[in-house]
C-alpha positions as CSV (number, residue, x, y, z in Angstrom):
1,M,100.5,90.5,109.3
2,A,101.0,91.6,105.9
3,E,103.3,94.8,104.9
4,G,101.0,98.0,105.8
5,A,99.5,96.2,108.7
6,C,99.0,98.8,112.1
7,L,99.7,97.3,115.7
8,N,99.4,98.1,118.8
9,G,101.6,98.0,121.7
10,T,101.6,95.0,124.0
11,D,99.1,94.8,126.7
12,A,100.4,95.1,130.0
13,T,97.1,92.4,130.9
14,D,98.2,90.4,127.9
15,S,100.2,87.0,129.5
16,G,101.0,85.7,125.8
17,Q,102.3,89.2,125.0
18,R,100.9,89.1,121.8
19,R,100.2,92.5,119.5
20,R,96.8,92.6,117.5
21,V,96.4,93.8,113.9
22,L,94.9,97.1,114.1
23,P,93.0,99.1,111.5
24,C,96.0,102.2,111.0
25,T,92.8,105.0,111.7
26,S,93.2,103.2,115.3
27,P,95.4,104.3,118.0
28,H,98.5,101.7,117.2
29,R,102.6,102.1,117.5
30,Y,103.8,100.1,115.2
31,E,103.6,98.8,111.4
32,V,104.7,96.8,109.3
33,Y,107.1,97.6,106.3
34,A,108.3,94.6,105.7
35,V,107.5,90.6,105.6
36,L,110.4,88.1,105.5
37,K,110.7,84.1,105.3
38,L,114.0,83.7,107.0
39,P,114.8,80.0,107.0
40,N,117.4,77.8,109.3
41,P,116.4,80.2,113.0
42,S,118.5,79.6,116.0
43,R,116.2,78.1,118.6
44,A,117.8,81.2,120.7
45,E,115.4,84.4,120.7
46,Q,117.9,86.7,120.9
47,E,119.8,84.8,118.0
48,R,117.3,85.6,116.1
49,V,116.4,89.3,117.0
50,R,120.0,89.4,115.9
51,E,119.9,88.2,112.3
52,A,116.0,89.8,111.9
53,I,117.3,93.6,112.9
54,P,120.3,93.9,110.1
55,R,117.8,92.3,107.9
56,C,114.8,94.8,109.0
57,E,116.8,97.5,108.8
58,E,118.5,97.1,104.9
59,E,114.3,96.5,104.3
60,L,113.6,99.9,105.9
61,Q,116.0,101.3,103.7
62,R,114.5,100.9,100.7
63,V,111.5,101.7,101.6
64,L,113.5,104.8,103.2
65,K,115.1,105.8,99.7
66,A,112.2,105.5,97.8
67,S,109.5,107.9,100.2
68,A,111.0,112.0,100.8
69,G,110.8,113.7,103.8
70,I,110.8,110.6,107.1
71,D,113.7,111.2,109.5
72,R,115.2,107.7,110.1
73,K,116.7,109.5,113.4
74,Q,112.2,109.5,114.9
75,L,112.0,105.9,113.9
76,M,113.2,102.5,115.9
77,I,112.7,99.3,113.9
78,D,111.4,96.0,116.0
79,A,110.9,92.2,114.6
80,F,108.2,90.3,115.5
81,D,108.6,86.4,114.3
82,D,106.4,83.3,113.8
83,Y,109.6,80.7,115.1
84,R,108.9,77.1,113.7
85,A,111.3,74.4,114.8
86,E,110.3,71.3,113.1
87,A,109.8,73.6,109.6
88,Q,113.4,75.3,110.5
89,Q,111.8,78.3,109.8
90,R,110.0,81.8,110.5
91,I,108.5,84.5,109.3
92,V,109.4,87.7,110.3
93,A,107.1,90.8,110.6
94,C,109.4,93.9,110.6
95,S,108.3,97.2,112.0
96,V,108.4,100.4,113.3
97,A,107.8,103.1,115.8
98,Y,108.3,106.8,116.8
99,N,110.9,106.1,119.7
100,D,109.2,108.2,121.7
101,F,106.6,105.3,121.5
102,R,104.1,107.5,120.7
103,Q,99.7,106.3,119.1
104,V,99.0,107.7,116.3
105,D,95.8,107.8,113.8
106,A,97.2,107.0,110.6
107,T,100.0,105.3,108.8
108,I,103.5,105.9,109.7
109,L,105.4,105.1,106.6
110,P,104.3,105.9,103.4
111,Q,102.5,103.5,102.0
112,K,103.2,101.7,98.1
113,S,100.2,103.2,95.8
114,S,97.7,100.6,94.3
115,A,99.6,101.1,90.9
116,L,102.7,100.0,92.1
117,T,101.1,96.8,93.2
118,E,98.9,95.3,90.8
């Protein structure tokens, strides 16, 4: 998963509860706005969430400072992680969705211009 990726809502028929990366022009709920590496994670899922959400909130505040016209109150944060106990590290994808869980067929946050990312 990378910044700018759009993800579906969890498919109720998917026993693994995996999220799938979709084109942002397809109906989706979540958009990844930051990917973080967090060292020495807890083995407990709830503790990992408590560790990740404040970091994701900090990243979202940075994104929103650079973007005019986005109402933070309309957005909720979710963090999807790839936890590897043997490596004592995890990759966290910080994502946003609308509070009302609506699906959209466009990006939620403004995308970085290519001139800024080169």
